[in-house]
KELUM-124353 format. One record per residue (C-alpha): residue number from 1; residue in one letter; x negated, y, z. Coordinates in steps of 0.001 Angstrom, whole numbers, padded with zeros to 6 digits. Example, Ala and Ser with C-alpha at 12.3 -4.5 7.8 and 13.67 -1.06 7.14 Angstrom:
2
{node 1 "A" {-012300 -004500 007800}},
{node 2 "S" {-013670 -001060 007140}},
//
This chain:
299
{node 1 "M" {-011715 017928 -012770}},
{node 2 "V" {-009673 020408 -010799}},
{node 3 "A" {-010718 023418 -012816}},
{node 4 "E" {-010085 021738 -016128}},
{node 5 "A" {-006705 020545 -015012}},
{node 6 "L" {-005589 024048 -013846}},
{node 7 "E" {-006772 025611 -017090}},
{node 8 "L" {-004984 023163 -019254}},
{node 9 "L" {-001828 023151 -017119}},
{node 10 "A" {-001851 026948 -017721}},
{node 11 "V" {-000725 027591 -014244}},
{node 12 "Q" {001089 030916 -013763}},
{node 13 "P" {002365 032799 -010714}},
{node 14 "G" {006054 031729 -010049}},
{node 15 "G" {005720 028503 -012057}},
{node 16 "R" {007120 025128 -011201}},
{node 17 "Y" {004800 022123 -011328}},
{node 18 "V" {004982 018358 -010614}},
{node 19 "D" {001912 016494 -009241}},
{node 20 "C" {002814 012948 -009957}},
{node 21 "T" {-000124 011542 -007823}},
{node 22 "V" {-000386 013778 -004948}},
{node 23 "G" {-003121 011625 -003075}},
{node 24 "G" {-004818 013943 -000452}},
{node 25 "G" {-003348 017013 -002018}},
{node 26 "G" {-006448 018520 -003649}},
{node 27 "H" {-004835 019133 -007014}},
{node 28 "S" {-001532 020215 -005395}},
{node 29 "L" {-003293 022879 -003262}},
{node 30 "A" {-005092 024200 -006271}},
{node 31 "I" {-001958 024447 -008247}},
{node 32 "L" {-000008 026265 -005417}},
{node 33 "E" {-002884 028702 -004919}},
{node 34 "A" {-002964 029458 -008652}},
{node 35 "A" {000862 029711 -008949}},
{node 36 "A" {001132 032147 -006040}},
{node 37 "P" {003133 034164 -005406}},
{node 38 "G" {006351 032277 -005939}},
{node 39 "G" {005042 029062 -007349}},
{node 40 "L" {006695 025716 -006397}},
{node 41 "L" {005411 022341 -006470}},
{node 42 "L" {007033 018831 -006327}},
{node 43 "G" {004529 016239 -005213}},
{node 44 "I" {005163 012463 -005670}},
{node 45 "D" {003232 009476 -004372}},
{node 46 "A" {004017 005940 -003559}},
{node 47 "D" {001685 005863 -000642}},
{node 48 "P" {003229 007222 002640}},
{node 49 "A" {-000256 007619 004115}},
{node 50 "A" {-001340 009828 001308}},
{node 51 "L" {001800 011966 001670}},
{node 52 "D" {000939 012436 005347}},
{node 53 "T" {-002488 013788 004449}},
{node 54 "A" {-001187 015976 001684}},
{node 55 "R" {001564 017372 003955}},
{node 56 "E" {-001078 018576 006553}},
{node 57 "R" {-003396 020035 003863}},
{node 58 "L" {-000518 021831 002175}},
{node 59 "K" {000810 023544 005508}},
{node 60 "P" {-000090 026993 004178}},
{node 61 "Y" {002444 026423 001408}},
{node 62 "A" {004995 024418 003321}},
{node 63 "G" {007844 026504 002012}},
{node 64 "S" {006594 025938 -001537}},
{node 65 "A" {005782 022263 -001675}},
{node 66 "L" {008366 019456 -001751}},
{node 67 "L" {006931 015973 -001216}},
{node 68 "R" {008568 012766 -002156}},
{node 69 "Q" {007578 009094 -001560}},
{node 70 "A" {008217 007331 -004860}},
{node 71 "N" {006356 005726 -007859}},
{node 72 "F" {005997 008077 -010666}},
{node 73 "R" {007841 005571 -012884}},
{node 74 "D" {010937 007137 -011293}},
{node 75 "L" {009676 010702 -012173}},
{node 76 "E" {012896 012125 -013802}},
{node 77 "T" {015175 010734 -011190}},
{node 78 "V" {013088 012312 -008419}},
{node 79 "C" {012902 015586 -010252}},
{node 80 "R" {016684 015707 -010968}},
{node 81 "Q" {017634 014725 -007374}},
{node 82 "A" {015446 017638 -006169}},
{node 83 "D" {016949 019867 -008701}},
{node 84 "F" {013373 020532 -010106}},
{node 85 "V" {014046 020686 -013789}},
{node 86 "P" {012761 022144 -016070}},
{node 87 "V" {009242 022628 -014972}},
{node 88 "H" {006147 024390 -016465}},
{node 89 "G" {003749 021559 -015971}},
{node 90 "V" {003276 017816 -015025}},
{node 91 "L" {-000031 016404 -013797}},
{node 92 "F" {-001108 012750 -013473}},
{node 93 "D" {-004386 011940 -011824}},
{node 94 "L" {-004372 008180 -012282}},
{node 95 "G" {-006088 005372 -010497}},
{node 96 "L" {-007243 004657 -006974}},
{node 97 "S" {-007878 007700 -004553}},
{node 98 "S" {-011042 007916 -002404}},
{node 99 "M" {-008816 007919 000642}},
{node 100 "Q" {-007096 004620 -000376}},
{node 101 "L" {-010447 002905 -001173}},
{node 102 "A" {-011846 004012 002235}},
{node 103 "D" {-008750 002643 004157}},
{node 104 "P" {-010142 -000690 005606}},
{node 105 "G" {-006692 -002305 005848}},
{node 106 "R" {-005382 -001853 002367}},
{node 107 "G" {-007444 -004488 000625}},
{node 108 "F" {-008702 -002235 -002239}},
{node 109 "S" {-012446 -002395 -001371}},
{node 110 "F" {-014533 -005603 -001772}},
{node 111 "Q" {-017083 -004153 000777}},
{node 112 "V" {-014802 -004380 003873}},
{node 113 "E" {-012973 -007521 004992}},
{node 114 "A" {-009339 -006973 004797}},
{node 115 "P" {-006056 -008987 003739}},
{node 116 "L" {-005504 -009286 -000058}},
{node 117 "D" {-002769 -006603 -000220}},
{node 118 "M" {-003700 -003800 -002838}},
{node 119 "R" {-000168 -002335 -002784}},
{node 120 "F" {000151 001497 -003319}},
{node 121 "G" {003433 001562 -001331}},
{node 122 "A" {004620 -000906 001404}},
{node 123 "G" {008033 -001262 -000279}},
{node 124 "Q" {006402 -003124 -003211}},
{node 125 "T" {006863 -006909 -003177}},
{node 126 "T" {003912 -008360 -005044}},
{node 127 "T" {000595 -008447 -003349}},
{node 128 "A" {-002893 -009529 -004452}},
{node 129 "D" {-002663 -012586 -002161}},
{node 130 "E" {000350 -013777 -004182}},
{node 131 "I" {-001593 -013413 -007407}},
{node 132 "V" {-004797 -014843 -006219}},
{node 133 "N" {-003394 -017868 -004510}},
{node 134 "G" {-000265 -018477 -006716}},
{node 135 "Y" {-000893 -017743 -010384}},
{node 136 "P" {-001918 -020595 -012747}},
{node 137 "E" {-005497 -020503 -013768}},
{node 138 "G" {-004837 -019489 -017446}},
{node 139 "E" {-002404 -016637 -016340}},
{node 140 "L" {-005014 -015553 -013786}},
{node 141 "A" {-007761 -015528 -016290}},
{node 142 "D" {-005733 -013514 -018843}},
{node 143 "L" {-004851 -010788 -016194}},
{node 144 "I" {-008512 -010379 -015129}},
{node 145 "W" {-009488 -010048 -018793}},
{node 146 "R" {-006553 -007718 -019741}},
{node 147 "Y" {-006798 -005329 -016958}},
{node 148 "G" {-010428 -005723 -015884}},
{node 149 "E" {-011984 -006346 -019313}},
{node 150 "E" {-014045 -008874 -017462}},
{node 151 "P" {-016143 -011075 -019674}},
{node 152 "A" {-016462 -013841 -017113}},
{node 153 "S" {-012615 -013970 -016510}},
{node 154 "R" {-012209 -017673 -017219}},
{node 155 "R" {-015193 -018689 -014958}},
{node 156 "I" {-013762 -016469 -012292}},
{node 157 "A" {-010220 -017737 -012563}},
{node 158 "R" {-011497 -021376 -012507}},
{node 159 "A" {-013563 -020572 -009356}},
{node 160 "I" {-010621 -018921 -007590}},
{node 161 "V" {-008268 -021836 -008261}},
{node 162 "G" {-010812 -024335 -006997}},
{node 163 "A" {-011372 -022417 -003821}},
{node 164 "R" {-007875 -021688 -002850}},
{node 165 "P" {-006527 -020521 -000457}},
{node 166 "L" {-008487 -017274 -000224}},
{node 167 "G" {-007474 -014963 002610}},
{node 168 "T" {-009628 -011849 002569}},
{node 169 "T" {-011319 -009316 000224}},
{node 170 "T" {-014863 -010375 001247}},
{node 171 "Q" {-014073 -014079 000539}},
{node 172 "L" {-012748 -013145 -002948}},
{node 173 "A" {-015662 -010726 -003704}},
{node 174 "D" {-018303 -013311 -002680}},
{node 175 "L" {-016695 -016051 -004800}},
{node 176 "V" {-016270 -013623 -007803}},
{node 177 "S" {-019904 -012536 -007477}},
{node 178 "R" {-021109 -016148 -007709}},
{node 179 "A" {-018766 -017067 -010535}},
{node 180 "A" {-019598 -013949 -012648}},
{node 181 "G" {-023302 -014802 -012584}},
{node 182 "R" {-024665 -011281 -013312}},
{node 183 "G" {-028000 -010306 -012145}},
{node 184 "G" {-029029 -007204 -009910}},
{node 185 "R" {-029647 -004970 -012915}},
{node 186 "S" {-025956 -004407 -013448}},
{node 187 "R" {-024802 -000843 -012543}},
{node 188 "I" {-021494 -002149 -011006}},
{node 189 "H" {-020672 -004775 -008327}},
{node 190 "P" {-019719 -008109 -010123}},
{node 191 "A" {-016307 -008043 -008261}},
{node 192 "T" {-015477 -004520 -009449}},
{node 193 "R" {-013627 -005439 -012583}},
{node 194 "T" {-011703 -008368 -011012}},
{node 195 "F" {-010532 -006022 -008033}},
{node 196 "Q" {-009516 -003412 -010553}},
{node 197 "A" {-007569 -005957 -012557}},
{node 198 "L" {-005781 -007212 -009507}},
{node 199 "R" {-004844 -003789 -008239}},
{node 200 "M" {-003468 -002691 -011507}},
{node 201 "A" {-001395 -005868 -011834}},
{node 202 "V" {-000034 -005566 -008317}},
{node 203 "N" {001121 -001884 -008991}},
{node 204 "D" {002101 -002367 -012591}},
{node 205 "E" {000005 000722 -013346}},
{node 206 "L" {000240 000470 -017026}},
{node 207 "G" {003933 -000198 -017204}},
{node 208 "A" {004581 002718 -014914}},
{node 209 "L" {002356 005025 -016899}},
{node 210 "G" {004183 004172 -020226}},
{node 211 "S" {007589 004881 -018703}},
{node 212 "A" {006495 008055 -016903}},
{node 213 "L" {004912 009745 -019767}},
{node 214 "Q" {008174 010049 -021696}},
{node 215 "Q" {009927 011232 -018548}},
{node 216 "A" {007374 013895 -018095}},
{node 217 "V" {008314 015242 -021515}},
{node 218 "D" {011920 015189 -020637}},
{node 219 "V" {011511 017247 -017492}},
{node 220 "L" {009205 019804 -019161}},
{node 221 "G" {010620 023124 -020330}},
{node 222 "Q" {009633 024526 -023791}},
{node 223 "G" {006002 025474 -023666}},
{node 224 "G" {005381 023327 -020514}},
{node 225 "R" {002109 021421 -020311}},
{node 226 "L" {001466 017621 -019725}},
{node 227 "V" {-001931 016908 -018345}},
{node 228 "V" {-003291 013371 -017684}},
{node 229 "I" {-006672 012509 -016092}},
{node 230 "A" {-007433 008750 -016705}},
{node 231 "F" {-010242 006699 -015277}},
{node 232 "H" {-009721 003373 -017253}},
{node 233 "S" {-009876 002854 -021004}},
{node 234 "L" {-006499 001035 -021052}},
{node 235 "E" {-004788 004035 -019238}},
{node 236 "D" {-006529 006605 -021565}},
{node 237 "R" {-005497 004580 -024678}},
{node 238 "I" {-001845 004672 -023602}},
{node 239 "V" {-002056 008457 -022995}},
{node 240 "K" {-003796 009109 -026336}},
{node 241 "Q" {-001395 006945 -028354}},
{node 242 "F" {001637 008621 -026598}},
{node 243 "I" {000441 012064 -027338}},
{node 244 "S" {-000414 011245 -030956}},
{node 245 "H" {002959 009534 -031448}},
{node 246 "E" {005012 012517 -029922}},
{node 247 "S" {002849 015018 -031913}},
{node 248 "R" {004248 013719 -035339}},
{node 249 "D" {007512 014364 -037017}},
{node 250 "C" {007382 010858 -038807}},
{node 251 "V" {006108 007686 -037359}},
{node 252 "C" {007121 005534 -040278}},
{node 253 "P" {004524 002999 -041584}},
{node 254 "P" {002246 004397 -044301}},
{node 255 "E" {003635 002160 -046839}},
{node 256 "A" {007276 003485 -046419}},
{node 257 "P" {008396 005422 -049633}},
{node 258 "S" {010186 008007 -047521}},
{node 259 "C" {010955 008767 -043816}},
{node 260 "V" {013705 006671 -042237}},
{node 261 "C" {012700 006997 -038613}},
{node 262 "G" {014266 010383 -037881}},
{node 263 "H" {011563 011068 -035335}},
{node 264 "R" {010793 014609 -034468}},
{node 265 "A" {007638 015853 -032644}},
{node 266 "S" {008155 016781 -029158}},
{node 267 "L" {004576 017706 -028202}},
{node 268 "R" {001551 019640 -029644}},
{node 269 "R" {-001823 018493 -028793}},
{node 270 "V" {-003790 020904 -026738}},
{node 271 "T" {-006941 018848 -026445}},
{node 272 "R" {-008091 017209 -029629}},
{node 273 "G" {-010286 014597 -027845}},
{node 274 "A" {-010748 013665 -024187}},
{node 275 "V" {-012159 016336 -021909}},
{node 276 "R" {-015161 014787 -019900}},
{node 277 "P" {-016378 015952 -016547}},
{node 278 "S" {-019450 018175 -016371}},
{node 279 "E" {-022794 016735 -015436}},
{node 280 "R" {-022652 018723 -012118}},
{node 281 "E" {-019210 017153 -011164}},
{node 282 "I" {-020533 013719 -011928}},
{node 283 "A" {-023625 014446 -009723}},
{node 284 "D" {-021325 015591 -007016}},
{node 285 "N" {-018906 012718 -007434}},
{node 286 "R" {-020171 009572 -009136}},
{node 287 "R" {-016647 008176 -009516}},
{node 288 "A" {-015770 011107 -011902}},
{node 289 "R" {-018119 009718 -014607}},
{node 290 "S" {-015359 007656 -016190}},
{node 291 "A" {-012700 010485 -016069}},
{node 292 "R" {-010923 011397 -019376}},
{node 293 "L" {-008509 014280 -019444}},
{node 294 "R" {-005908 014838 -022158}},
{node 295 "A" {-003310 017636 -022460}},
{node 296 "A" {-000162 018446 -024632}},
{node 297 "E" {002390 021215 -024736}},
{node 298 "K" {006093 020629 -025179}},
{node 299 "L" {007565 022028 -028342}},
//
């Protein structure tokens, strides 16, 4: 959704923008092209391999792109250390990149044998191996249900605990497939939701997002735009609720006789609902079918 993101960021020549999820640099390159001449970009990613790829891709704008290895939960700190405040726009493109999924050693894919890692950055401590082989059955089932919305979470957790230790992605995927018990008519692989849940837990993706959204508002200048592309209902719900909350002056309960919260709106909603990808984009990139884009403007 590059075109939609650029339009809703309202990219302007000479503007300053933050790409919180650089990945391979596709959105960053498009932003710099639209912000020329004089535009500047601060790109953040926890994955050093992604930054290497982005650095090569952004070579034509080497003097205008500043790349930093960090989790976007540290967005404001990174921006202030780089003297990159205020900015005209902040972009989040959430979830797993195609490049990370294709890397055979990272453990994100259930189609290639690899260690149970799933960390976005090597500096992180928790791995999927620790969760799969160490969590109690009930906690593991709750995690798979919460982050993966997997109906068979309890059967899967029971099977995992009974088969420990599990060492590779293919071992886990085969076990989950048998435990889930779904037939061949399902549109997704039976292990998809479990792998998604483990990845989100390893990287604390929901916690990082909740923290980063407020920081994004803090680094935006007046009239600056916040744009978020989410691929998971839980992430999109966090974004939707955050924008709704920050678009209201009063957040007191409806039964309160008068306002006592003192809250003042910091955002104006730009998109009333989620923007969906076009049929053409979905045809070109099947993974885009679940994308939801929301945008807001700082008051």
